[in-house]
C-alpha positions as CSV (number, residue, x, y, z in Angstrom):
1,M,-14.3,2.5,18.1
2,G,-18.1,2.2,17.9
3,L,-20.0,3.9,15.1
4,C,-21.5,6.5,17.5
5,L,-18.1,7.7,18.7
6,L,-16.7,7.7,15.2
7,A,-19.6,9.7,13.8
8,G,-18.6,12.7,15.9
9,L,-15.1,12.7,14.2
10,F,-16.1,12.9,10.6
11,S,-18.0,15.3,8.4
12,F,-19.4,12.5,6.2
13,P,-22.1,10.2,7.5
14,L,-21.1,6.8,8.8
15,S,-23.4,3.8,8.1
16,A,-23.3,0.2,9.1
17,A,-20.4,-1.5,7.5
18,R,-21.2,-3.2,4.2
19,N,-20.5,-6.8,3.3
20,V,-17.2,-7.5,1.7
21,S,-16.6,-10.5,-0.4
22,A,-13.4,-12.1,-1.8
23,V,-13.2,-14.8,-4.4
24,R,-10.2,-16.5,-6.0
25,I,-10.3,-16.7,-9.8
26,G,-7.2,-18.3,-11.1
27,N,-4.1,-16.2,-10.1
28,R,-6.1,-13.3,-8.6
29,I,-8.5,-12.6,-5.8
30,D,-11.3,-10.2,-6.5
31,V,-12.8,-8.1,-3.7
32,T,-16.3,-6.6,-3.8
33,V,-17.9,-4.2,-1.3
34,G,-21.6,-4.5,-1.4
35,D,-22.4,-4.8,-5.1
36,R,-19.4,-2.7,-6.2
37,F,-16.0,-4.1,-7.3
38,F,-13.1,-2.7,-5.3
39,T,-9.8,-4.4,-6.1
40,S,-8.0,-7.5,-7.3
41,Y,-5.0,-8.9,-5.6
42,R,-3.0,-10.3,-8.6
43,F,-0.2,-12.9,-8.3
44,Y,0.4,-14.0,-11.9
45,D,3.2,-16.3,-12.9
46,D,4.7,-13.8,-15.4
47,E,4.7,-10.8,-13.0
48,K,7.5,-9.3,-10.9
49,Y,5.5,-9.4,-7.7
50,P,1.9,-9.5,-6.5
51,F,0.0,-6.2,-6.7
52,F,-3.5,-4.7,-6.3
53,F,-5.2,-3.3,-9.4
54,P,-7.5,-1.6,-9.9
55,V,-8.0,0.2,-6.6
56,N,-11.4,1.7,-7.1
57,S,-13.0,4.6,-5.4
58,P,-16.3,4.2,-3.5
59,V,-17.5,7.5,-5.1
60,S,-16.7,7.4,-8.8
61,G,-16.0,3.7,-9.1
62,G,-12.8,4.5,-11.0
63,S,-9.3,3.5,-10.0
64,V,-7.3,5.9,-7.9
65,T,-4.1,4.1,-8.9
66,S,-2.7,3.4,-12.3
67,M,-0.6,0.7,-14.0
68,R,2.9,0.9,-15.4
69,N,3.7,3.0,-18.5
70,G,6.6,3.3,-20.9
71,V,8.5,5.7,-18.7
72,Y,7.9,3.8,-15.4
73,P,7.2,0.2,-16.4
74,H,8.0,-1.0,-12.8
75,H,5.1,0.9,-11.1
76,S,2.2,-1.6,-10.8
77,S,-0.6,0.3,-9.0
78,L,-0.3,-0.7,-5.3
79,F,2.5,-3.1,-4.5
80,F,5.3,-4.3,-2.2
81,G,8.9,-4.9,-3.3
82,C,12.5,-3.9,-3.0
83,D,15.6,-3.4,-5.1
84,L,19.3,-4.1,-4.5
85,V,18.6,-7.1,-2.1
86,N,21.8,-9.3,-2.1
87,G,22.4,-8.4,-5.7
88,G,18.8,-9.1,-6.7
89,N,16.1,-6.8,-8.0
90,Y,12.6,-7.4,-6.6
91,W,11.1,-4.2,-7.9
92,Q,12.1,-3.3,-11.5
93,E,11.3,-5.1,-14.7
94,G,13.2,-8.2,-15.7
95,L,12.1,-11.5,-14.1
96,E,15.6,-12.9,-14.3
97,R,16.8,-10.2,-11.9
98,G,14.4,-11.5,-9.2
99,R,10.8,-12.2,-8.4
100,I,8.5,-12.1,-5.4
101,I,6.5,-15.4,-5.9
102,S,3.2,-16.0,-4.3
103,V,3.1,-19.6,-3.0
104,G,0.1,-19.5,-0.7
105,A,-2.6,-17.0,-1.6
106,R,-6.0,-17.9,-0.1
107,V,-9.2,-16.3,1.2
108,L,-9.5,-16.7,5.0
109,E,-12.8,-14.8,5.4
110,S,-15.4,-13.5,3.1
111,G,-19.0,-12.3,3.1
112,G,-19.1,-10.4,6.4
113,E,-17.9,-6.9,7.4
114,K,-14.5,-7.7,6.2
115,A,-12.6,-9.9,3.7
116,V,-9.3,-11.4,4.8
117,I,-6.6,-12.7,2.4
118,Q,-3.5,-14.6,3.5
119,D,-0.4,-15.1,1.3
120,E,3.2,-16.3,1.6
121,C,5.8,-15.2,-0.9
122,I,9.3,-16.3,-1.7
123,W,11.9,-13.8,-3.0
124,K,13.8,-15.7,-5.7
125,R,16.1,-15.3,-8.7
126,P,17.8,-17.9,-10.9
127,D,20.9,-19.6,-9.6
128,A,20.7,-18.0,-6.2
129,E,19.2,-19.0,-2.8
130,A,16.1,-17.1,-1.7
131,P,17.1,-14.3,0.7
132,V,13.6,-13.5,2.0
133,R,10.3,-15.1,2.7
134,D,7.4,-12.9,3.6
135,K,3.9,-13.6,5.0
136,R,1.1,-11.3,4.3
137,L,-2.3,-10.6,5.9
138,I,-4.6,-8.4,3.9
139,T,-7.9,-7.2,5.5
140,I,-10.4,-5.2,3.5
141,S,-13.4,-3.4,4.9
142,S,-15.7,-0.4,4.3
143,P,-16.4,1.3,7.6
144,A,-18.3,4.2,6.0
145,E,-20.2,4.9,2.8
146,K,-17.4,6.8,1.1
147,L,-14.5,4.9,2.6
148,Y,-12.7,1.7,1.6
149,Q,-10.0,0.4,3.9
150,L,-7.2,-2.0,3.0
151,D,-4.9,-3.2,5.8
152,F,-1.6,-4.7,4.6
153,Q,0.5,-6.5,7.2
154,V,3.7,-8.2,6.2
155,E,6.3,-10.2,8.1
156,M,9.7,-10.5,6.3
157,E,11.9,-13.4,7.4
158,M,15.6,-13.2,6.5
159,L,16.6,-16.6,5.2
160,M,20.3,-15.5,5.2
161,D,22.3,-12.4,6.0
162,V,20.7,-9.7,3.8
163,T,22.2,-6.5,2.6
164,I,20.0,-3.9,0.9
165,K,22.1,-1.2,-0.7
166,K,20.8,2.4,-0.7
167,T,17.8,2.4,-3.0
168,N,14.8,4.6,-3.7
169,H,12.9,1.4,-4.7
170,S,11.7,-0.1,-1.5
171,L,8.6,-1.6,0.3
172,F,5.0,-0.5,0.1
173,S,4.2,1.9,-2.8
174,A,1.5,3.4,-4.9
175,R,1.4,4.7,-8.4
176,I,-1.4,7.3,-8.6
177,A,-4.0,7.7,-11.3
178,E,-2.8,10.5,-13.6
179,D,-5.8,12.9,-13.0
180,L,-5.2,12.9,-9.2
181,T,-1.5,13.8,-9.5
182,V,0.0,17.2,-8.7
183,K,1.0,17.5,-12.3
184,Q,-2.6,17.3,-13.3
185,G,-4.0,19.7,-10.6
186,G,-4.4,17.2,-7.8
187,V,-2.9,17.7,-4.3
188,M,-0.3,15.6,-2.4
189,V,-0.3,16.2,1.4
190,N,1.1,14.4,4.4
191,S,0.3,14.2,8.1
192,E,2.5,17.2,8.9
193,G,0.6,19.5,6.6
194,Q,3.4,19.5,4.0
195,S,2.3,19.4,0.3
196,G,3.9,18.7,-3.0
197,E,7.1,16.9,-3.9
198,K,9.4,19.7,-2.8
199,D,8.3,19.6,0.8
200,T,7.3,16.0,1.3
201,F,10.3,14.3,-0.3
202,G,12.4,12.8,2.4
203,A,10.1,14.1,5.2
204,R,9.1,11.7,7.9
205,A,5.3,11.5,8.2
206,A,2.8,9.0,9.6
207,W,0.7,9.2,6.4
208,L,0.6,10.7,3.0
209,G,-1.8,10.8,0.1
210,F,-3.2,12.3,-3.1
211,Y,-6.6,13.7,-3.9
212,G,-8.3,15.6,-6.7
213,R,-11.5,16.5,-8.4
214,R,-13.2,14.1,-10.8
215,Q,-16.6,14.4,-12.6
216,T,-18.3,12.7,-9.6
217,G,-16.5,14.9,-7.0
218,V,-13.3,15.0,-5.0
219,E,-11.7,11.7,-4.0
220,G,-8.3,10.3,-3.0
221,I,-6.0,7.7,-1.5
222,V,-3.8,7.7,1.6
223,I,-1.2,5.3,2.8
224,M,-0.7,5.2,6.6
225,Q,2.2,3.6,8.5
226,H,1.4,2.0,11.9
227,P,3.7,3.1,14.8
228,S,4.6,-0.6,15.5
229,S,6.3,-0.8,12.1
230,R,10.0,-1.1,11.8
231,W,11.6,2.3,10.9
232,F,8.5,4.2,11.8
233,P,8.0,6.9,10.8
234,S,9.9,6.3,7.5
235,P,10.8,9.2,5.3
236,W,8.8,9.3,2.1
237,F,9.8,9.1,-1.6
238,T,7.3,11.2,-3.4
239,R,6.8,12.5,-6.9
240,D,4.4,15.1,-8.2
241,Y,3.8,12.9,-11.2
242,G,2.0,10.5,-8.9
243,F,4.1,8.2,-6.8
244,M,4.4,7.7,-3.0
245,S,6.3,5.2,-0.8
246,P,7.5,5.3,2.8
247,T,11.1,4.3,1.9
248,P,13.6,3.7,4.7
249,M,16.1,2.1,2.3
250,F,16.8,5.4,0.6
251,W,17.9,6.9,3.9
252,P,19.8,4.1,5.6
253,E,21.3,4.8,9.1
254,D,24.8,4.6,7.8
255,G,24.0,6.3,4.6
256,V,25.1,3.3,2.5
257,Q,23.0,0.2,3.2
258,T,20.6,-1.7,5.4
259,V,21.9,-4.9,6.9
260,L,19.6,-7.6,8.3
261,K,20.8,-10.9,9.9
262,K,19.7,-14.4,9.1
263,G,16.7,-15.3,11.1
264,E,15.8,-11.7,11.7
265,T,12.1,-10.7,11.2
266,V,10.9,-7.4,10.0
267,R,7.2,-6.5,10.7
268,L,5.5,-3.8,8.8
269,K,1.9,-2.6,8.9
270,Y,0.2,-0.2,6.5
271,R,-3.4,1.0,6.0
272,V,-4.7,2.3,2.7
273,L,-7.8,4.5,2.7
274,V,-9.7,5.3,-0.5
275,F,-12.1,8.1,0.3
276,G,-14.5,10.6,-1.0
277,G,-13.9,14.3,-0.3
278,T,-10.8,16.1,0.8
279,P,-8.7,14.6,3.6
280,E,-10.3,17.1,6.0
281,E,-13.8,16.1,4.9
282,A,-12.9,12.4,5.2
283,G,-11.4,12.9,8.7
284,I,-8.1,11.3,7.8
285,K,-6.3,12.7,10.9
286,A,-8.9,11.2,13.2
287,L,-8.8,7.9,11.2
288,Y,-5.1,7.8,11.7
289,Q,-5.4,8.4,15.4
290,A,-7.8,5.4,15.6
291,Y,-5.4,3.3,13.6
292,A,-2.4,4.3,15.7
293,A,-4.3,3.3,18.8
294,E,-4.8,-0.2,17.6
295,G,-2.4,-2.8,19.0
296,E,0.2,-4.8,17.0
């Protein structure tokens, strides 16, 4: 969509997209929008999996996600992983139980209206063959003054027959900053207008997010599922304390497990929006319609 057409859909003003830069520094890639730091894609040797932290707002400059704590040490901001994969654990703490290892993170594009990061990851644990290899394409842009956009596309290749037992720990997930959670007065809402853990847990929805008021105003984060993704629209695992993930593995078709054959490829597309205002003010519904209209 052009800026003129988009401008009619949103209550906040659209401006020319700002330059987005990405630079690799050791085992992380830092992303800056204009002169403001947005996020780091981190792929350290001593971590369970690659993740994004912080995920800063274009309004306050503070992160809308949080890192793990003593109660939930396996929630690392914005991340992709899965538990109970052929006996391995690629989600919870304990590197010996399984790791998602970055072997090819690099910056493909930087300095224009978007930054593009490519990565390849091997799912591995000691004394076992790797069951999965994934390839990631991460595209970051800022199509409006109060809007950061992070596209996460992943292609998972099954290197052997894979069985994922029923688990609530699966795929793309976000741990929300505490002050934006429902427990602290924030709001969780999905594309169907359902709100709070009671109504959103297990509900199928195209998108879901949290928002709340900070000193600089209202801001939030949304995760969207693209219609081309496997299992779309996945049901969501949600928590009022600040967690969201479209989680098909907790609701497998046979009620027991998800089975994927050697050579099978699973393609998933997500869009993360970090925005100022409420979802209504940010035009999240229209932004999703534009996203859904994009091809594979």
